[in-house]
BAVEX-157994 format. One record per residue (C-alpha): residue in one letter; x, z, y. Coordinates in nm, 4 decimals, always signed. Layout:
<nodes>
node residu = a | east = X | up = Z | north = Y .
...
</nodes>
This chain:
<nodes>
node residu = m | east = +1.0195 | up = +1.5463 | north = -0.8066 .
node residu = s | east = +1.3236 | up = +1.4597 | north = -0.5984 .
node residu = n | east = +1.6284 | up = +1.2853 | north = -0.7412 .
node residu = t | east = +1.8480 | up = +1.3467 | north = -0.4372 .
node residu = i | east = +2.2113 | up = +1.3983 | north = -0.5330 .
node residu = v | east = +2.3817 | up = +1.6749 | north = -0.3366 .
node residu = t | east = +2.7357 | up = +1.8055 | north = -0.3405 .
node residu = k | east = +2.9087 | up = +2.0999 | north = -0.1762 .
node residu = c | east = +3.1087 | up = +2.0257 | north = +0.1359 .
node residu = a | east = +3.4838 | up = +2.0058 | north = +0.0599 .
node residu = c | east = +3.5652 | up = +2.2446 | north = +0.3470 .
node residu = p | east = +3.6765 | up = +2.5623 | north = +0.1646 .
node residu = d | east = +3.4852 | up = +2.8011 | north = +0.3927 .
node residu = c | east = +3.1725 | up = +2.5878 | north = +0.4321 .
node residu = k | east = +2.8515 | up = +2.6810 | north = +0.2525 .
node residu = c | east = +2.6723 | up = +2.3543 | north = +0.3294 .
node residu = e | east = +2.5580 | up = +2.0974 | north = +0.0776 .
node residu = v | east = +2.5389 | up = +1.7319 | north = +0.1678 .
node residu = s | east = +2.3230 | up = +1.4612 | north = +0.0173 .
node residu = l | east = +2.4625 | up = +1.1331 | north = -0.1070 .
node residu = g | east = +2.4719 | up = +0.8807 | north = +0.1751 .
node residu = h | east = +2.4938 | up = +1.1446 | north = +0.4475 .
node residu = q | east = +2.8430 | up = +1.2730 | north = +0.3800 .
node residu = v | east = +3.1615 | up = +1.2142 | north = +0.5782 .
node residu = v | east = +3.4387 | up = +1.0970 | north = +0.3434 .
node residu = k | east = +3.8018 | up = +1.1655 | north = +0.4314 .
node residu = d | east = +4.1014 | up = +1.1489 | north = +0.1969 .
node residu = g | east = +3.8648 | up = +1.1021 | north = -0.0969 .
node residu = k | east = +3.6765 | up = +1.4268 | north = -0.0261 .
node residu = e | east = +3.3143 | up = +1.4613 | north = +0.0850 .
node residu = f | east = +3.2310 | up = +1.6752 | north = +0.3879 .
node residu = c | east = +2.9030 | up = +1.7691 | north = +0.5550 .
node residu = s | east = +3.0268 | up = +1.6728 | north = +0.9018 .
node residu = e | east = +3.3131 | up = +1.5203 | north = +1.0963 .
node residu = v | east = +3.3994 | up = +1.8719 | north = +1.2191 .
node residu = c | east = +3.4700 | up = +1.9901 | north = +0.8630 .
node residu = a | east = +3.6484 | up = +1.6643 | north = +0.7775 .
node residu = v | east = +3.9039 | up = +1.7162 | north = +1.0558 .
node residu = g | east = +3.9614 | up = +2.0813 | north = +0.9672 .
node residu = h | east = +3.7773 | up = +2.2346 | north = +1.2645 .
node residu = e | east = +4.0464 | up = +2.1173 | north = +1.5090 .
node residu = d | east = +3.8310 | up = +2.2239 | north = +1.8043 .
node residu = g | east = +3.7242 | up = +2.5552 | north = +1.6486 .
node residu = c | east = +3.3592 | up = +2.4541 | north = +1.6224 .
node residu = n | east = +3.1257 | up = +2.5276 | north = +1.3342 .
node residu = c | east = +2.9913 | up = +2.2383 | north = +1.1305 .
node residu = c | east = +2.6263 | up = +2.3036 | north = +1.2108 .
node residu = s | east = +2.3919 | up = +2.5296 | north = +1.4004 .
node residu = g | east = +2.2972 | up = +2.7193 | north = +1.0849 .
node residu = p | east = +2.4416 | up = +3.0431 | north = +0.9478 .
node residu = c | east = +2.7510 | up = +2.8800 | north = +0.7955 .
node residu = n | east = +3.0167 | up = +2.9840 | north = +1.0547 .
node residu = c | east = +3.2939 | up = +2.7997 | north = +0.8670 .
node residu = g | east = +3.4843 | up = +2.7110 | north = +1.1852 .
node residu = e | east = +3.5343 | up = +3.0674 | north = +1.3005 .
</nodes>
C-alpha cells in the first residue's frame, strides 16, 4: 500500500496530479511543473502526456 500524497496541479486547465515533494510552489500554490507555475508564458504544455493545458 502506498501512502504517497498527491494534489491536483493549481493550473486551471491542467489535469495532472503531483506528489508531495515533486511540486513547484509559486505564490502559495502547488503546480506540476515550472511551465504551469509561470502560466504557460511560452505556450508549451506542462508534460508530454495528453494534458494539453498550454494550448
